[in-house]
Backbone as a printed PyTorch tensor [residue, N CA C, xyz], in Angstrom:
tensor([[[ 44.9470, -22.4080,   9.2260],
         [ 44.2700, -23.6840,   9.2010],
         [ 45.2520, -24.7700,   9.6600]],

        [[ 44.7810, -25.6610,  10.4640],
         [ 45.6260, -26.7070,  11.0260],
         [ 46.0980, -27.6950,   9.9620]],

        [[ 47.3640, -28.1300,  10.1100],
         [ 47.8680, -29.2290,   9.3110],
         [ 47.2800, -30.5010,   9.9180]],

        [[ 46.6420, -31.3200,   9.0980],
         [ 45.9160, -32.4970,   9.5960],
         [ 46.7260, -33.7640,   9.3330]],

        [[ 46.8340, -34.5660,  10.3900],
         [ 47.4380, -35.8970,  10.2950],
         [ 46.3250, -36.8870,  10.6160]],

        [[ 46.0570, -37.7980,   9.6990],
         [ 44.9220, -38.7010,   9.8480],
         [ 45.0950, -39.7130,  10.9650]],

        [[ 46.3270, -39.9380,  11.3920],
         [ 46.5890, -40.8190,  12.5300],
         [ 47.9200, -40.4060,  13.1570]],

        [[ 48.1730, -40.7860,  14.3950],
         [ 49.4590, -40.4660,  15.0170],
         [ 50.6400, -40.9960,  14.2050]],

        [[ 50.4960, -42.1700,  13.5950],
         [ 51.5970, -42.7520,  12.8120],
         [ 51.9750, -41.8730,  11.6150]],

        [[ 51.0450, -41.0590,  11.1420],
         [ 51.3360, -40.1660,  10.0160],
         [ 52.3130, -39.0540,  10.3940]],

        [[ 52.5490, -38.8710,  11.6860],
         [ 53.5440, -37.8970,  12.1350],
         [ 54.9720, -38.3880,  11.8940]],

        [[ 55.1530, -39.7120,  11.8690],
         [ 56.4960, -40.2830,  11.7200],
         [ 57.1080, -39.8260,  10.4030]],

        [[ 58.3360, -39.3380,  10.4850],
         [ 59.0490, -38.8420,   9.3220],
         [ 58.7680, -37.3870,   8.9970]],

        [[ 57.9780, -36.7310,   9.8150],
         [ 57.6260, -35.3340,   9.5420],
         [ 58.5080, -34.3390,  10.3070]],

        [[ 59.6150, -34.8170,  10.8820],
         [ 60.5490, -33.9270,  11.5740],
         [ 60.9260, -32.7690,  10.6490]],

        [[ 60.8750, -31.5620,  11.1560],
         [ 61.2090, -30.3790,  10.3760],
         [ 60.0410, -29.7730,   9.6200]],

        [[ 58.8780, -30.4220,   9.6260],
         [ 57.7200, -29.8970,   8.8950],
         [ 57.1810, -28.6350,   9.5620]],

        [[ 56.9150, -27.6310,   8.7540],
         [ 56.3440, -26.3790,   9.2510],
         [ 54.8400, -26.5370,   9.4270]],

        [[ 54.3100, -25.8470,  10.4120],
         [ 52.8710, -25.8130,  10.6720],
         [ 52.3560, -24.4220,  10.3430]],

        [[ 51.0880, -24.3380,   9.9690],
         [ 50.4970, -23.0390,   9.6720],
         [ 50.3860, -22.2050,  10.9380]],

        [[ 50.3740, -20.9030,  10.7660],
         [ 50.2140, -19.9770,  11.8900],
         [ 48.7750, -20.0010,  12.3920]],

        [[ 48.6220, -19.7590,  13.6850],
         [ 47.2890, -19.6380,  14.2750],
         [ 46.7210, -18.2580,  13.9510]],

        [[ 45.4910, -18.0490,  14.3840],
         [ 44.8980, -16.7170,  14.3050],
         [ 45.5840, -15.8000,  15.3220]],

        [[ 45.4620, -14.5130,  15.0980],
         [ 45.9650, -13.5260,  16.0590],
         [ 45.0090, -13.4420,  17.2490]],

        [[ 45.5600, -13.1960,  18.4210],
         [ 44.7850, -13.0530,  19.6550],
         [ 45.2330, -11.7780,  20.3480]],

        [[ 44.2840, -10.9000,  20.6720],
         [ 44.6020,  -9.6710,  21.3890],
         [ 44.6880,  -9.9450,  22.8860]],

        [[ 45.7500,  -9.4810,  23.4910],
         [ 45.9470,  -9.6400,  24.9310],
         [ 45.4740,  -8.3530,  25.6060]],

        [[ 44.2860,  -8.4220,  26.1880],
         [ 43.7250,  -7.2340,  26.8410],
         [ 43.9130,  -7.3140,  28.3530]],

        [[ 43.6250,  -6.2170,  29.0100],
         [ 43.8280,  -6.1490,  30.4600],
         [ 42.9190,  -7.1200,  31.2060]],

        [[ 41.7270,  -7.3590,  30.6820],
         [ 40.8090,  -8.2980,  31.3400],
         [ 41.4120,  -9.6990,  31.3880]],

        [[ 42.0620, -10.1290,  30.3140],
         [ 42.6970, -11.4620,  30.2840],
         [ 43.8630, -11.5060,  31.2780]],

        [[ 44.6540, -10.4440,  31.3050],
         [ 45.7860, -10.3690,  32.2430],
         [ 45.2770, -10.4180,  33.6730]],

        [[ 44.2360,  -9.6360,  33.9660],
         [ 43.6780,  -9.6080,  35.3280],
         [ 43.1030, -10.9680,  35.7170]],

        [[ 42.4280, -11.6380,  34.7830],
         [ 41.8630, -12.9510,  35.0820],
         [ 42.9710, -13.9560,  35.3870]],

        [[ 44.0670, -13.8850,  34.6490],
         [ 45.1950, -14.7760,  34.9140],
         [ 45.7940, -14.4640,  36.2900]],

        [[ 45.9010, -13.1900,  36.6220],
         [ 46.4120, -12.7970,  37.9430],
         [ 45.5160, -13.3490,  39.0470]],

        [[ 44.2070, -13.2840,  38.8430],
         [ 43.2720, -13.8230,  39.8340],
         [ 43.4460, -15.3290,  40.0040]],

        [[ 43.6490, -16.0360,  38.8870],
         [ 43.8100, -17.5040,  38.9470],
         [ 45.0930, -17.9140,  39.6460]],

        [[ 46.1570, -17.1730,  39.4160],
         [ 47.4780, -17.5910,  39.9080],
         [ 47.9060, -16.8950,  41.1920]],

        [[ 47.2340, -15.7990,  41.5250],
         [ 47.6570, -15.0270,  42.6930],
         [ 48.8410, -14.1180,  42.4140]],

        [[ 49.2890, -14.0670,  41.1630],
         [ 50.4050, -13.1980,  40.7880],
         [ 49.8510, -11.8360,  40.3830]],

        [[ 49.7660, -10.9550,  41.3710],
         [ 49.1790,  -9.6370,  41.1410],
         [ 50.2370,  -8.5360,  41.1630]],

        [[ 51.4380,  -8.8790,  40.6720],
         [ 52.5060,  -7.8850,  40.6080],
         [ 52.0250,  -6.6830,  39.7940]],

        [[ 52.3790,  -5.4810,  40.2420],
         [ 51.8910,  -4.2430,  39.6430],
         [ 52.1860,  -4.1430,  38.1530]],

        [[ 53.2710,  -4.7150,  37.6970],
         [ 53.6280,  -4.6050,  36.2790],
         [ 52.5900,  -5.2880,  35.3780]],

        [[ 51.7830,  -6.1460,  35.9790],
         [ 50.7220,  -6.8300,  35.2400],
         [ 49.3420,  -6.1970,  35.4510]],

        [[ 49.0550,  -5.7460,  36.6640],
         [ 47.6670,  -5.4050,  37.0070],
         [ 47.4170,  -3.9410,  37.3800]],

        [[ 48.4420,  -3.1090,  37.3910],
         [ 48.2600,  -1.7010,  37.7710],
         [ 48.6570,  -0.7940,  36.6050]],

        [[ 47.6950,  -0.5080,  35.6860],
         [ 48.0230,   0.2900,  34.5030],
         [ 48.6180,   1.6670,  34.8280]],

        [[ 48.1330,   2.3150,  35.8940],
         [ 48.6530,   3.6490,  36.2290],
         [ 50.1270,   3.5660,  36.6260]],

        [[ 50.4620,   2.6380,  37.4780],
         [ 51.8530,   2.4900,  37.9100],
         [ 52.7290,   1.9570,  36.7740]],

        [[ 52.2010,   1.0130,  35.9900],
         [ 52.9690,   0.4270,  34.8960],
         [ 53.2770,   1.4540,  33.8050]],

        [[ 52.4390,   2.4640,  33.6900],
         [ 52.6780,   3.5150,  32.6940],
         [ 54.0400,   4.1650,  32.9070]],

        [[ 54.4540,   4.2540,  34.1710],
         [ 55.7570,   4.8440,  34.4980],
         [ 56.8410,   3.7770,  34.6860]],

        [[ 56.5110,   2.5340,  34.4090],
         [ 57.4490,   1.4210,  34.5800],
         [ 58.3370,   1.2360,  33.3580]],

        [[ 59.0790,   0.1510,  33.3460],
         [ 60.0720,  -0.0700,  32.2910],
         [ 59.4950,  -0.2860,  30.8900]],

        [[ 58.2060,  -0.6540,  30.7760],
         [ 57.6240,  -0.9480,  29.4610],
         [ 56.5570,   0.0520,  29.0350]],

        [[ 56.1960,   1.0000,  29.9270],
         [ 55.2260,   2.0330,  29.5850],
         [ 53.7780,   1.5790,  29.6300]],

        [[ 53.5510,   0.3400,  30.0130],
         [ 52.1890,  -0.2200,  30.1000],
         [ 52.2880,  -1.5380,  30.8570]],

        [[ 51.1270,  -2.0930,  31.1940],
         [ 51.1470,  -3.4200,  31.8050],
         [ 51.5830,  -4.4490,  30.7550]],

        [[ 52.1060,  -5.5610,  31.2570],
         [ 52.5210,  -6.6500,  30.3800],
         [ 51.8550,  -7.9490,  30.8400]],

        [[ 51.6730,  -8.8450,  29.9030],
         [ 51.1340, -10.1600,  30.2290],
         [ 52.1560, -10.9440,  31.0390]],

        [[ 51.6830, -11.7610,  31.9400],
         [ 52.5580, -12.6830,  32.6510],
         [ 53.2300, -13.5930,  31.6220]],

        [[ 54.4780, -13.9420,  31.8480],
         [ 55.1370, -14.8940,  30.9640],
         [ 54.3860, -16.2140,  30.9240]],

        [[ 53.8860, -16.6470,  32.0970],
         [ 53.1660, -17.9180,  32.1440],
         [ 51.7860, -17.8280,  31.4920]],

        [[ 51.2160, -16.6420,  31.4050],
         [ 49.9810, -16.4830,  30.6240],
         [ 50.2950, -16.7280,  29.1480]],

        [[ 51.3480, -16.0940,  28.6700],
         [ 51.7570, -16.2840,  27.2790],
         [ 52.0410, -17.7600,  27.0180]],

        [[ 52.7680, -18.3850,  27.9180],
         [ 53.0810, -19.8100,  27.7900],
         [ 51.8170, -20.6560,  27.7540]],

        [[ 50.8680, -20.3640,  28.6180],
         [ 49.6490, -21.1810,  28.6900],
         [ 48.8240, -21.1020,  27.4030]],

        [[ 48.9900, -20.0530,  26.6400],
         [ 48.2240, -19.9000,  25.4030],
         [ 48.6970, -20.8400,  24.2980]],

        [[ 49.7860, -21.5650,  24.5370],
         [ 50.1900, -22.6040,  23.5900],
         [ 49.0290, -23.5740,  23.3820]],

        [[ 48.2990, -23.8990,  24.4490],
         [ 47.1630, -24.8160,  24.3310],
         [ 46.0270, -24.2210,  23.5120]],

        [[ 45.9610, -22.9170,  23.4070],
         [ 44.9760, -22.2450,  22.5600],
         [ 45.4290, -22.2810,  21.0940]],

        [[ 46.7310, -22.0780,  20.8740],
         [ 47.2570, -21.9940,  19.5140],
         [ 47.4590, -23.3550,  18.8430]],

        [[ 47.8960, -24.3570,  19.5920],
         [ 48.2380, -25.6540,  18.9910],
         [ 47.1190, -26.2660,  18.1340]],

        [[ 45.8710, -26.3310,  18.5980],
         [ 44.8290, -26.9400,  17.7570],
         [ 44.5720, -26.1710,  16.4580]],

        [[ 44.9770, -24.9250,  16.4070],
         [ 44.8440, -24.1510,  15.1720],
         [ 45.9950, -24.4530,  14.2050]],

        [[ 47.0670, -25.0510,  14.7240],
         [ 48.2550, -25.3110,  13.9160],
         [ 48.3870, -26.7660,  13.4970]],

        [[ 47.9470, -27.6920,  14.3550],
         [ 48.1160, -29.1210,  14.0770],
         [ 46.9040, -29.8860,  14.6130]],

        [[ 46.4350, -30.8230,  13.8150],
         [ 45.3330, -31.6910,  14.2420],
         [ 45.7210, -33.1320,  13.9580]],

        [[ 45.7730, -33.9300,  15.0030],
         [ 46.0410, -35.3520,  14.8640],
         [ 44.7210, -36.0730,  15.1050]],

        [[ 44.3710, -36.9570,  14.2100],
         [ 43.0990, -37.6630,  14.2880],
         [ 43.3190, -39.1310,  14.6350]],

        [[ 42.2260, -39.8060,  14.9640],
         [ 42.1890, -41.2480,  15.1990],
         [ 43.2060, -41.7190,  16.2310]],

        [[ 43.0660, -41.2220,  17.4440],
         [ 43.8470, -41.7460,  18.5560],
         [ 42.9080, -41.9620,  19.7260]],

        [[ 43.2650, -42.9040,  20.5890],
         [ 42.3830, -43.2270,  21.7130],
         [ 42.5850, -42.2900,  22.8950]],

        [[ 43.7870, -41.7700,  23.0500],
         [ 44.0800, -40.8270,  24.1330],
         [ 45.2700, -39.9780,  23.7290]],

        [[ 45.2330, -38.7260,  24.1660],
         [ 46.3500, -37.8110,  23.9560],
         [ 46.7900, -37.2710,  25.3040]],

        [[ 48.1050, -37.1850,  25.4910],
         [ 48.6420, -36.7390,  26.7700],
         [ 49.6340, -35.6100,  26.5310]],

        [[ 49.5050, -34.5590,  27.3080],
         [ 50.4940, -33.4870,  27.3260],
         [ 51.6250, -33.9540,  28.2390]],

        [[ 52.7650, -34.2900,  27.6570],
         [ 53.8960, -34.8200,  28.4250],
         [ 54.6640, -33.7030,  29.1160]],

        [[ 54.7190, -32.5300,  28.5010],
         [ 55.4280, -31.3990,  29.1090],
         [ 56.1550, -30.5840,  28.0670]],

        [[ 57.2650, -29.9940,  28.5090],
         [ 58.0610, -29.1320,  27.6430],
         [ 59.5340, -29.4560,  27.8460]],

        [[ 60.3100, -29.2440,  26.8090],
         [ 61.7580, -29.3410,  26.9510],
         [ 62.3370, -27.9570,  27.1730]],

        [[ 62.2550, -27.1030,  26.1750],
         [ 62.8470, -25.7720,  26.2700],
         [ 61.7530, -24.7180,  26.2680]],

        [[ 61.9260, -23.7420,  27.1150],
         [ 61.0310, -22.5860,  27.1270],
         [ 61.8900, -21.3480,  27.3360]],

        [[ 61.7100, -20.3720,  26.4640],
         [ 62.4530, -19.1200,  26.5950],
         [ 61.4930, -17.9560,  26.4110]],

        [[ 61.5380, -17.0150,  27.3580],
         [ 60.7780, -15.7750,  27.2470],
         [ 61.7240, -14.7210,  26.6810]],

        [[ 61.4160, -14.2170,  25.4900],
         [ 62.3430, -13.3400,  24.7900],
         [ 61.9130, -11.8820,  24.7610]],

        [[ 60.6130, -11.6400,  24.8620],
         [ 60.1270, -10.2710,  24.7750],
         [ 58.8000, -10.1540,  25.5190]],

        [[ 58.5940,  -9.0680,  26.2650],
         [ 57.3250,  -8.9150,  26.9790],
         [ 56.1700,  -8.6480,  26.0150]],

        [[ 54.9830,  -9.0910,  26.4210],
         [ 53.7650,  -8.8480,  25.6530],
         [ 53.0110,  -7.7200,  26.3300]],

        [[ 53.0380,  -6.5400,  25.7130],
         [ 52.3410,  -5.3830,  26.2660],
         [ 50.8370,  -5.5320,  26.0990]],

        [[ 50.0900,  -5.0090,  27.0520],
         [ 48.6410,  -5.0090,  26.9610],
         [ 48.2380,  -4.3870,  25.6250]],

        [[ 47.2370,  -4.9840,  24.9870],
         [ 46.7670,  -4.5030,  23.6920],
         [ 47.4910,  -5.1260,  22.5110]],

        [[ 48.5790,  -5.8680,  22.7680],
         [ 49.3170,  -6.5220,  21.6840],
         [ 48.5190,  -7.7000,  21.1330]],

        [[ 48.8130,  -8.0170,  19.8730],
         [ 48.2500,  -9.2220,  19.2650],
         [ 49.3720, -10.2320,  19.1140]],

        [[ 49.0720, -11.4760,  19.5090],
         [ 50.0510, -12.5480,  19.4090],
         [ 49.4520, -13.7160,  18.6400]],

        [[ 50.3340, -14.5730,  18.1250],
         [ 49.8890, -15.7910,  17.4610],
         [ 50.9860, -16.8380,  17.5900]],

        [[ 50.6130, -18.0760,  17.3430],
         [ 51.5740, -19.1680,  17.3670],
         [ 51.9550, -19.6010,  15.9700]],

        [[ 53.2280, -19.8830,  15.7840],
         [ 53.7130, -20.5570,  14.5890],
         [ 54.4720, -21.7840,  15.0800]],

        [[ 54.6390, -22.7670,  14.2320],
         [ 55.2840, -23.9590,  14.7430],
         [ 55.9500, -24.8170,  13.7090]],

        [[ 56.7440, -25.7540,  14.2320],
         [ 57.3570, -26.7800,  13.4100],
         [ 57.4840, -28.0510,  14.2330]],

        [[ 57.3610, -29.1630,  13.5530],
         [ 57.5500, -30.4470,  14.2070],
         [ 59.0520, -30.6780,  14.3250]],

        [[ 59.5300, -30.8040,  15.5480],
         [ 60.9550, -30.9510,  15.7930],
         [ 61.3660, -32.4180,  15.7870]],

        [[ 60.5510, -33.2530,  16.4450],
         [ 60.9300, -34.6590,  16.5760],
         [ 59.6790, -35.5040,  16.7590]],

        [[ 59.6960, -36.6890,  16.1660],
         [ 58.6170, -37.6620,  16.3390],
         [ 59.2720, -39.0080,  16.6060]],

        [[ 58.7590, -39.7110,  17.6320],
         [ 59.3230, -41.0210,  17.9590],
         [ 58.2450, -41.9190,  18.5440]],

        [[ 58.4870, -43.2130,  18.4670],
         [ 57.6000, -44.1850,  19.0920],
         [ 58.1060, -44.4240,  20.5130]],

        [[ 57.1910, -44.3360,  21.4850],
         [ 57.5430, -44.5690,  22.8890],
         [ 56.3900, -45.2690,  23.5890]],

        [[ 56.6780, -46.3350,  24.2730],
         [ 55.7130, -47.0130,  25.1390],
         [ 54.3290, -47.1800,  24.5090]],

        [[ 54.2840, -47.6820,  23.3080],
         [ 53.0080, -47.9350,  22.6480],
         [ 52.3010, -46.7010,  22.1360]],

        [[ 53.0380, -45.6170,  22.0030],
         [ 52.4410, -44.3570,  21.5540],
         [ 53.3810, -43.6700,  20.5690]],

        [[ 52.8670, -42.6400,  19.9450],
         [ 53.6720, -41.7640,  19.0940],
         [ 53.8200, -40.4460,  19.8470]],

        [[ 55.0660, -40.0290,  20.0240],
         [ 55.3420, -38.7930,  20.7640],
         [ 55.9300, -37.7600,  19.8120]],

        [[ 55.3730, -36.5690,  19.8520],
         [ 55.8750, -35.4960,  18.9940],
         [ 56.3230, -34.3140,  19.8440]],

        [[ 57.3980, -33.7080,  19.3960],
         [ 57.8560, -32.4440,  19.9740],
         [ 57.6150, -31.3710,  18.9300]],

        [[ 56.8380, -30.3690,  19.3100],
         [ 56.5220, -29.2600,  18.4090],
         [ 57.0920, -27.9860,  19.0150]],

        [[ 57.8840, -27.2780,  18.2340],
         [ 58.4140, -25.9850,  18.6720],
         [ 57.4000, -24.9140,  18.2940]],

        [[ 56.8590, -24.2650,  19.3090],
         [ 55.8870, -23.1920,  19.1030],
         [ 56.5770, -21.8630,  19.3820]],

        [[ 56.5190, -20.9900,  18.4120],
         [ 57.0230, -19.6290,  18.5790],
         [ 55.8170, -18.7160,  18.6920]],

        [[ 55.7340, -17.9880,  19.7890],
         [ 54.6330, -17.0440,  19.9550],
         [ 55.1400, -15.6710,  19.5170]],

        [[ 54.5940, -15.2530,  18.3850],
         [ 54.9920, -13.9940,  17.7760],
         [ 54.1410, -12.8510,  18.2980]],

        [[ 54.7300, -11.6710,  18.3320],
         [ 54.0230, -10.4430,  18.6650],
         [ 53.9040,  -9.6460,  17.3700]],

        [[ 52.6930,  -9.2720,  17.0200],
         [ 52.4820,  -8.5270,  15.7780],
         [ 53.3590,  -7.2720,  15.7550]],

        [[ 53.9900,  -7.0180,  14.6270],
         [ 54.8370,  -5.8470,  14.3960],
         [ 56.1030,  -5.8340,  15.2540]],

        [[ 56.5190,  -6.9910,  15.7380],
         [ 57.7520,  -7.0820,  16.5150],
         [ 58.6840,  -8.0900,  15.8500]],

        [[ 59.9550,  -7.7390,  15.7750],
         [ 60.9310,  -8.6580,  15.1970],
         [ 61.2280,  -9.8110,  16.1430]],

        [[ 61.0850,  -9.5680,  17.4330],
         [ 61.4290, -10.5580,  18.4430],
         [ 60.1700, -11.2440,  18.9600]],

        [[ 60.1560, -12.5790,  19.0290],
         [ 58.9680, -13.2650,  19.5550],
         [ 58.8370, -13.1010,  21.0630]],

        [[ 57.6410, -13.3570,  21.5590],
         [ 57.4060, -13.3230,  23.0050],
         [ 58.1030, -14.4980,  23.6790]],

        [[ 57.9140, -15.6840,  23.1040],
         [ 58.5600, -16.8640,  23.6750],
         [ 58.6010, -17.9950,  22.6520]],

        [[ 59.4580, -18.9520,  22.9700],
         [ 59.5990, -20.1500,  22.1630],
         [ 59.5110, -21.3370,  23.1200]],

        [[ 58.6780, -22.3120,  22.7640],
         [ 58.4160, -23.4560,  23.6250],
         [ 58.5210, -24.7320,  22.7980]],

        [[ 59.2360, -25.7250,  23.3100],
         [ 59.2020, -27.0700,  22.7370],
         [ 58.2240, -27.8790,  23.5770]],

        [[ 57.0570, -28.1430,  23.0150],
         [ 56.0060, -28.8420,  23.7440],
         [ 55.9300, -30.3020,  23.2660]],

        [[ 55.6960, -31.2040,  24.1990],
         [ 55.7230, -32.6300,  23.9000],
         [ 54.3320, -33.2260,  24.1050]],

        [[ 53.8460, -33.9050,  23.0760],
         [ 52.5370, -34.5540,  23.1290],
         [ 52.7050, -36.0260,  22.8130]],

        [[ 51.8990, -36.8500,  23.4650],
         [ 51.9230, -38.2970,  23.2310],
         [ 50.5320, -38.7370,  22.8120]],

        [[ 50.4790, -39.4490,  21.6770],
         [ 49.2250, -39.9260,  21.1150],
         [ 49.2090, -41.4560,  21.1630]],

        [[ 48.1600, -42.0090,  21.7590],
         [ 47.9910, -43.4600,  21.8080],
         [ 47.0390, -43.8330,  20.6650]],

        [[ 47.5440, -44.5670,  19.6790],
         [ 46.6990, -44.9330,  18.5250],
         [ 45.4870, -45.7560,  18.9410]],

        [[ 44.4570, -45.6820,  18.1190],
         [ 43.2290, -46.4700,  18.3580],
         [ 43.5180, -47.9530,  18.2810]]])
C-alpha cells in the first residue's frame, strides 16, 4: 500500500523514510517481446528462447531498460502525493543494473525517500527504487528517480 502524503510540502523532512513494497509482477515472454517491438531491440538474448536456452543465463532475460521502465509501474504503489497542480518526471541520478531478470521471474519495487528540496516554486523528491527479484539476494537494479511536484 502506498505511503500517502497529503501535499507535496508534507514530503519535506522525510529524507530517509522507507516506502512500502509494491506488488509482485511476473515478467513473461510476451512483455519482453512487446518491449522489443517498441524499442527495436530484438537481441536474441531477449527474444529467442531456443537460442537463449544455451546462452549465459539459460533462458531469455528482460531488457535492462524494460526493468527500468517499470519504475513508473511500481512508484504509485509505493508513494502517493496528493494536492498538486502538476507533477513532472525530472529524470534519474543513479541507475545500476545488478542482476538479469530471467523470463518467468517476479519482481517488485521497494523504496526510500533520499532527498526532498524546494526548487523553482516546487517540491522535488529523489526516491531510490530497488527492483527486487523474488528469491534472489541481488536486486535487478537500483534507480534514484527525481520527481517535481507543483503545489496547488
